[in-house]
C-alpha positions as CSV (number, residue, x, y, z in Angstrom):
1,X,40.2,6.2,-151.1
2,X,41.5,9.7,-151.4
3,X,41.0,11.8,-154.5
4,X,44.2,11.7,-156.5
5,X,45.8,14.4,-158.7
6,X,44.5,12.9,-161.9
7,X,40.9,13.0,-160.5
8,X,41.4,16.6,-159.4
9,X,42.5,17.5,-163.0
10,X,39.4,15.7,-164.4
11,X,37.1,17.5,-162.0
12,X,38.5,20.9,-163.1
13,X,38.1,20.0,-166.7
14,X,34.6,18.7,-166.2
15,X,33.5,21.8,-164.3
16,X,35.0,24.2,-166.8
17,X,33.5,22.7,-169.9
18,X,30.1,22.1,-168.4
19,X,30.0,25.7,-167.2
20,X,31.1,26.9,-170.6
21,X,28.3,25.0,-172.3
22,X,25.6,26.3,-169.9
23,X,26.9,29.9,-169.7
24,X,27.8,30.3,-173.4
25,X,24.6,32.2,-174.0
26,X,23.7,34.5,-171.1
27,X,20.2,35.2,-172.6
28,X,21.0,38.9,-172.8
29,X,20.0,40.9,-175.9
30,X,23.4,42.6,-176.0
31,X,26.7,41.1,-175.1
32,X,28.3,42.9,-172.1
33,X,31.5,41.2,-170.9
34,X,31.0,42.1,-167.2
35,X,27.5,40.6,-167.3
36,X,28.7,37.5,-169.1
37,X,31.5,36.9,-166.6
38,X,29.1,37.4,-163.6
39,X,26.7,34.9,-165.1
40,X,29.7,32.5,-165.8
41,X,30.8,32.7,-162.2
42,X,27.3,31.9,-160.8
43,X,26.9,29.0,-163.2
44,X,30.4,27.8,-162.2
45,X,29.4,27.6,-158.6
46,X,26.2,25.7,-159.4
47,X,28.0,23.3,-161.7
48,X,30.7,22.6,-159.2
49,X,28.0,21.7,-156.7
50,X,26.2,19.4,-159.3
51,X,29.4,17.6,-160.2
52,X,30.4,17.0,-156.6
53,X,26.9,15.8,-155.7
54,X,27.0,13.4,-158.7
55,X,30.4,12.0,-157.6
56,X,29.3,11.6,-154.0
57,X,26.3,9.7,-155.1
58,X,28.5,7.2,-157.0
59,X,31.0,7.0,-154.2
60,X,28.5,6.4,-151.4
61,X,26.8,3.6,-153.3
62,X,30.1,2.1,-154.2
63,X,31.2,2.0,-150.6
64,X,28.0,0.1,-149.7
65,X,29.3,-2.7,-151.9
66,X,33.0,-2.3,-150.8
67,X,34.4,-0.9,-154.0
68,X,35.8,2.5,-154.9
69,X,35.1,4.7,-157.9
70,X,37.5,7.1,-159.6
71,X,36.3,10.2,-161.5
72,X,37.4,10.4,-165.1
73,X,36.6,12.1,-168.4
74,X,34.4,10.3,-171.0
75,X,36.8,9.2,-173.6
76,X,36.5,7.0,-176.7
77,X,39.3,4.7,-177.8
78,X,37.3,2.4,-180.1
79,X,35.0,3.7,-182.9
80,X,32.2,1.3,-183.9
81,X,29.7,2.1,-186.6
82,X,28.4,-1.2,-188.0
83,X,29.6,-4.8,-188.2
84,X,31.4,-3.8,-191.4
85,X,33.3,-0.8,-189.9
86,X,35.1,-0.7,-186.6
87,X,38.5,0.8,-185.7
88,X,40.6,1.4,-182.7
89,X,42.0,4.9,-182.3
90,X,45.7,5.4,-181.6
91,X,44.8,7.7,-178.7
92,X,41.7,8.1,-176.6
93,X,39.5,11.0,-177.6
94,X,37.6,13.1,-175.0
95,X,34.4,12.7,-176.9
96,X,32.2,14.4,-174.3
97,X,34.2,17.6,-174.5
98,X,34.3,17.6,-178.3
99,X,30.5,17.1,-178.5
100,X,29.9,19.8,-175.9
101,X,32.1,22.4,-177.7
102,X,30.7,21.4,-181.1
103,X,27.0,21.7,-180.0
104,X,27.5,25.0,-178.2
105,X,29.4,26.6,-181.0
106,X,27.1,25.2,-183.7
107,X,23.9,26.4,-182.0
108,X,25.4,29.7,-180.7
109,X,24.7,28.6,-177.2
110,X,21.0,27.7,-177.8
111,X,21.7,24.0,-177.2
112,X,24.1,22.3,-174.9
113,X,25.6,18.9,-174.1
114,X,27.0,18.4,-170.6
115,X,27.8,14.6,-170.4
116,X,31.5,15.0,-170.1
117,X,32.5,12.9,-167.1
118,X,32.6,9.2,-166.4
119,X,33.9,6.9,-163.7
120,X,35.9,3.8,-163.3
121,X,35.5,1.0,-160.7
122,X,38.4,0.2,-158.4
123,X,37.6,-3.3,-157.1
124,X,39.4,-5.0,-154.2
125,X,38.2,-8.6,-153.8
126,X,39.6,-8.8,-150.2
127,X,37.3,-6.0,-149.1
128,X,34.2,-7.9,-150.3
129,X,34.4,-10.5,-147.6
130,X,30.8,-11.4,-146.6
131,X,29.4,-10.8,-150.1
132,X,28.2,-13.8,-152.2
133,X,30.5,-12.9,-155.1
134,X,34.0,-11.5,-155.0
135,X,33.4,-9.4,-158.1
136,X,30.6,-6.8,-158.5
137,X,27.3,-8.2,-159.8
138,X,25.5,-6.6,-162.7
139,X,22.8,-5.5,-160.2
140,X,25.4,-3.7,-158.1
141,X,27.1,-2.1,-161.1
142,X,23.7,-0.8,-162.2
143,X,22.9,0.7,-158.7
144,X,26.3,2.4,-158.5
145,X,26.0,3.8,-162.0
146,X,22.5,5.1,-161.4
147,X,23.4,6.5,-158.0
148,X,25.2,9.6,-159.5
149,X,22.2,10.8,-161.6
150,X,19.7,10.0,-158.8
151,X,21.8,11.9,-156.3
152,X,21.5,15.0,-158.6
153,X,17.7,14.4,-158.7
154,X,17.3,14.1,-154.9
155,X,19.5,17.1,-154.4
156,X,17.4,19.2,-156.8
157,X,14.2,18.2,-155.0
158,X,15.8,19.1,-151.7
159,X,16.7,22.6,-153.0
160,X,13.1,22.9,-154.4
161,X,11.9,22.3,-150.8
162,X,13.9,25.4,-149.7
163,X,12.0,27.3,-152.3
164,X,14.4,30.2,-153.0
165,X,13.9,31.7,-156.5
166,X,17.6,32.5,-157.0
167,X,18.4,28.8,-156.6
168,X,16.1,27.7,-159.5
169,X,19.1,27.5,-161.8
170,X,20.8,25.1,-159.4
171,X,17.8,22.9,-159.4
172,X,17.6,22.6,-163.2
173,X,21.4,22.3,-163.6
174,X,21.2,19.2,-161.3
175,X,18.3,17.8,-163.2
176,X,19.8,18.3,-166.6
177,X,23.1,17.0,-165.4
178,X,21.3,13.9,-164.2
179,X,19.4,13.4,-167.5
180,X,22.5,13.8,-169.7
181,X,24.4,11.2,-167.8
182,X,21.6,8.7,-168.2
183,X,22.1,8.7,-172.0
184,X,23.2,5.1,-172.8
185,X,26.4,6.0,-174.7
186,X,29.7,4.4,-174.3
187,X,31.1,4.9,-170.8
188,X,28.3,7.1,-169.5
189,X,26.3,6.1,-166.4
190,X,23.3,5.3,-168.5
191,X,25.2,2.8,-170.6
192,X,26.6,1.0,-167.5
193,X,23.1,1.0,-165.9
194,X,21.2,-0.1,-168.9
195,X,23.4,-3.0,-169.9
196,X,23.8,-4.2,-166.3
197,X,20.1,-3.9,-165.2
198,X,17.5,-2.6,-167.7
199,X,14.9,-2.4,-165.0
200,X,17.0,-0.1,-162.8
201,X,17.8,2.0,-165.8
202,X,14.1,2.3,-166.9
203,X,13.0,3.2,-163.4
204,X,15.8,5.7,-162.8
205,X,15.4,7.4,-166.2
206,X,11.6,7.6,-165.9
207,X,11.9,9.1,-162.4
208,X,14.3,11.7,-163.5
209,X,12.5,12.7,-166.7
210,X,9.1,12.8,-165.1
211,X,10.3,14.8,-162.1
212,X,11.8,17.4,-164.5
213,X,8.6,17.8,-166.4
214,X,6.3,17.9,-163.4
215,X,8.4,20.4,-161.4
216,X,7.4,23.1,-164.0
217,X,3.7,22.6,-163.2
218,X,3.2,21.1,-159.8
219,X,4.3,21.4,-156.1
220,X,7.1,19.4,-154.8
221,X,4.9,16.9,-153.0
222,X,2.7,16.2,-156.0
223,X,5.8,16.0,-158.2
224,X,7.4,13.3,-156.0
225,X,4.3,11.2,-155.6
226,X,3.4,11.3,-159.3
227,X,7.0,10.7,-160.4
228,X,7.3,7.6,-158.3
229,X,3.9,6.3,-159.3
230,X,4.5,6.8,-163.0
231,X,8.1,5.5,-162.9
232,X,6.8,2.3,-161.2
233,X,4.1,1.9,-163.8
234,X,6.6,2.4,-166.6
235,X,9.1,-0.1,-165.1
236,X,6.3,-2.7,-164.5
237,X,5.1,-2.3,-168.0
238,X,8.6,-2.7,-169.4
239,X,9.1,-5.8,-167.3
240,X,5.9,-7.4,-168.5
241,X,6.6,-6.5,-172.2
242,X,10.2,-7.6,-172.2
243,X,10.3,-10.5,-169.7
244,X,6.7,-11.6,-169.6
245,X,6.9,-14.3,-172.2
246,X,10.1,-15.8,-170.8
247,X,8.7,-16.3,-167.3
């Protein structure tokens, strides 16, 4: 499946607003336009890489299960607060972009929100010949949803292996991009993974969060080993607590 014009538009929008959120504050004591633009361009390149890695992760996993995915912007068309208040909006609102701008401006760049994109499934039952079910199972939906954030994680660890100081921002942009998309909101990856397979969600989120924390203090090898071990322990504990009584 080729990338269509709408997807290209959404890629450009995603990359621009994520870059703006991360480059809003260039950490300089004084604002110098040339320095800010230089920083913006560097962040733009790193964000473009992170967004493409994320998309490729979804796409490769989707192809494994004979479906396609289409890049889109995280939008909200239905507002739900409680059982007593729920309304459908006349037009979909790009909630990710709104949150990103609001948080960046409200904190003067000290905080950021970069969960702007989402994706849609493009299923073709005729392509799933040989699979037990014609439609995607919840397990498959969870794997495809988690594949994007996990691709960012694995890419970050790969860059860490190269160990070039000027690529440190690329590492952490990928890690933060991964974490933000695991938030279980609306149409984000985290929501699709959590409600399709809580076990896959817990394992993936644990692995990403622990890797981010440990990379600050330990070598790559120790980080990978400890992250996998702790994520397995968390997931096993979650399974026992949630599903133990029902088995």
